[in-house]
C-alpha positions in Angstrom: -79.5 13.5 -31.7 -80.3 13.4 -35.4 -78.6 15.2 -38.3 -82.2 15.7 -39.6 -83.3 17.8 -36.6 -83.9 21.5 -37.1 -83.8 24.0 -34.4 -84.9 27.6 -34.2 -85.4 30.3 -31.6 -88.0 33.1 -31.3 -87.4 35.8 -28.8 -90.3 36.8 -26.5 -88.8 39.3 -24.0 -90.7 40.5 -21.0 -88.9 43.8 -20.7 -88.5 46.8 -23.1 -86.2 45.9 -25.9 -83.0 47.9 -25.9 -79.4 47.4 -27.1 -78.1 46.8 -23.5 -80.5 44.0 -22.7 -80.5 42.1 -26.0 -76.8 41.0 -26.3 -77.5 37.3 -25.9 -80.6 37.4 -28.2 -78.6 39.3 -30.9 -75.7 36.9 -30.4 -77.9 33.9 -30.9 -79.4 35.4 -34.0 -76.1 36.4 -35.4 -74.7 33.0 -34.8 -77.6 31.3 -36.5 -77.1 33.5 -39.5 -73.3 33.2 -39.8 -72.0 29.9 -38.4 -72.0 26.3 -39.3 -73.9 23.8 -37.2 -71.0 22.5 -35.1 -69.8 26.0 -34.2 -73.4 27.1 -33.6 -74.0 24.3 -31.1 -70.8 25.1 -29.2 -71.5 28.8 -29.1 -75.1 28.4 -28.0 -73.9 26.1 -25.2 -71.6 28.8 -24.1 -74.2 31.6 -24.3 -76.7 29.5 -22.2 -74.4 29.6 -19.1 -75.3 31.9 -16.3 -71.7 33.2 -16.0 -71.8 34.3 -19.6 -74.9 36.4 -19.0 -73.3 37.9 -15.9 -70.1 38.6 -17.9 -72.1 40.4 -20.7 -74.1 42.3 -18.1 -70.8 43.5 -16.6 -69.7 44.9 -19.9 -67.8 42.1 -21.6 -68.1 42.4 -25.4 -69.7 39.4 -27.0 -66.8 39.0 -29.5 -64.6 38.1 -26.5 -66.8 35.0 -25.9 -66.5 33.6 -29.5 -65.1 30.1 -29.7 -61.9 29.8 -31.7 -63.4 27.9 -34.6 -66.0 30.6 -35.3 -65.8 33.0 -38.2 -65.4 36.0 -35.9 -65.4 38.7 -38.6 -68.6 37.5 -40.2 -70.3 37.1 -36.8 -69.2 40.6 -35.6 -70.5 42.3 -38.8 -73.9 40.6 -38.5 -74.1 41.2 -34.7 -73.3 44.9 -35.1 -75.9 45.4 -37.9 -78.8 43.4 -36.4 -81.3 45.9 -35.4 -83.8 45.6 -32.6 -86.7 45.4 -35.1 -86.1 41.7 -35.6 -86.4 41.0 -31.9 -89.5 43.2 -31.8 -91.0 41.2 -34.7 -90.3 37.9 -32.8 -92.0 39.4 -29.8 -95.0 40.4 -31.8 -95.3 37.0 -33.4 -95.0 35.2 -30.1 -97.7 37.4 -28.5 -100.1 37.9 -31.4 -99.9 34.6 -33.2 -98.8 32.1 -30.6 -100.8 33.9 -27.8 -97.9 33.8 -25.4 -97.6 36.3 -22.6 -94.5 38.6 -22.5 -91.6 36.4 -21.4 -93.5 33.2 -21.5 -91.6 30.2 -23.0 -92.9 27.5 -25.2 -91.7 24.6 -27.3 -93.2 24.2 -30.7 -92.7 21.0 -32.6 -93.5 20.3 -36.3 -92.4 16.8 -36.9 -93.5 13.9 -39.0 
């Protein structure tokens, strides 16, 4: 609720990391890297819906899910060039440093 809040996401998948099962994770990362806060919030809300996941699993391209205010070209370039290594790095950090099990979720807070 504050303009001074920061939010980040680390991926800790439980399955083997492949192009076909990382569309949402890569979409989130691409949005974080290319969109302003208002568009990011709206897009993340859309990506968090179960029907969105089902649609992507059925073959819908993620660019069809962009909200109108988003910079679609910049998003698409970043999405298409994000490799799986970044998600693998997230996974390794979660498991080696944070000691999470594969797929385990956590909330980490670093406030004043």
